C-alpha positions, 0 to 999 in steps of 0.5 A: 546953720549947718545940720547932717540932719535931713528934712523930715517930712511925715505924713499921718493917718488918725493918730500915727505918723504912717510914712517918713519922707527925708530929704537934702536941702541947701539955702546958698547965696551968690557967693556960696556961702550956705546959709543953711543945709539940712543932709547932704548938700553935695548929695549929686542928683538929676535937677530935672525940670528944675532947672528950666527956669536956668535953661531959660536964660539962653533963648534970651542971651542969644537974642532969639526973645528978642528977635521973636518978640515974646510976651512975658507969658511965652517965657514963663511957658520956656521955664514951665511944666505946664498942665496942658490947659486950652490957655498953656496949648493955645500959647504953645501953638501960636508961638510955634506958627510963628516960627514958622514951625508945628507940633511935628518939630516938637522932639518931647513926645505925648502924654496926658494932660496933667488937668484933669478937666482938659484930659477929659476933655481929650477923651471926650472928644476921642483924641491923642494927646500929641507933643504940644500937650507935653508938659515941657512942650514951652520949654521945647518951644524956646528951644527950636525958636534958639535953634531958629534964630542961631541957625542951627539945625532944628531936627535933633535939637534934644541929641546931646552934642546939637549946639541947643544942648551945649549951650545949656551945659555951659550955663549948668557949668558957669552958674553952678561953680562946677565941671560937669563934665565926668558927672552921670548923664542920662535921658529926662522924661522929654528927651533931652539930656539930663546932667548929674549936679550936686545940690549945692551947685545947684545951690548956687546958680539959682543963687546967681539968678536971685542976684545976677549982680556977677553975672555980665550983663546979658545973663543978669538982664536974661535972669531977671526977665525970666523971674519977672514973667514967672511971677506975673504969670505962675499959672503958665508955670504949672497950672490951676490948683498946682503948687507952683502957681499957688505958692508964688501966688500966694507969694505976690512975687518975692521968689519964684518955686519951679518942681522937677520930677523924682522929688527935686525943687528949686526955689529962686527968692530974689528979696533975699537973693538966695537959691534953694535946691531940695531934694527928697531921696525916694523922690515923692512929689507931696513931701517935696511940695511940703519941704519946700513951702515949710522952707521959703516959710523959714526963710521968711518969704512965704507967709504960712504953710499951705494946707496939706491934707490926707483924703480918703476917697469920699475927700473926707481929712484923714490926717495930714503931712507936715515937717518933722517937730524941730526939724529946722534945728 
């Protein structure tokens, strides 16, 4: 189904719709055929962290994952935006130690943990979170592992001309089936390049991971391992109470979802061989999560919509976040 109408997510309070968020979404198969389109399927976006499963392909394809005997949990962490809980931080720390590296080798910078308990623990200890607490530190450790295995400099691995980033650009170009040489460029929150990509191309890239029959053997194997790792270890992909972890747990291995900043979401529905690429125009996370869940329910990959209440300071339910009636067309 193709529709010019965007996805619309409503936020209610009492008996009134207080806010509306509009978005665009493409569901594609491995051939690039659009199964569903809402809004502008060719909209150019920065995929942000939603492409971490695609970025993790290089870690396996180069042989780095095998050389350093990465566990499934570590592979999931390479594709994660983690919450900096102790299990996340300990896993990254242990991985770096096996590489003979340390937190100082990470180029992602630090930020407060997404997990409230982890954040409070740092405050109580009067500690400033370093780069290992960055939600992207697993991805960056994967970059370092790949550079080490390939005999490349570890310093500057986040720069656009470094072989690590050039490999990632080649993966996006190949998997998305589109020339990205002249698309816009920027810098992500963790310091690596971000590359403008049409929404439909992102959906195709994700679909090729979901149904890798046309990929060369090494990439097909890598795609399968990443999906298996993420579905086996959803807590490593995000963390307690977060949408990606909760939804993948409910999905029982049927799909992978990965959030990106500014209202971007990616879905890999392996059982159906489909990729889902979604962007909420105003960049709102709350709308992106509801829309992603709704698309998964519409596809039959998720049994039911999660509850999305609007709560006040007293934790009283005063409204809801929901899809507009008739959104599916």
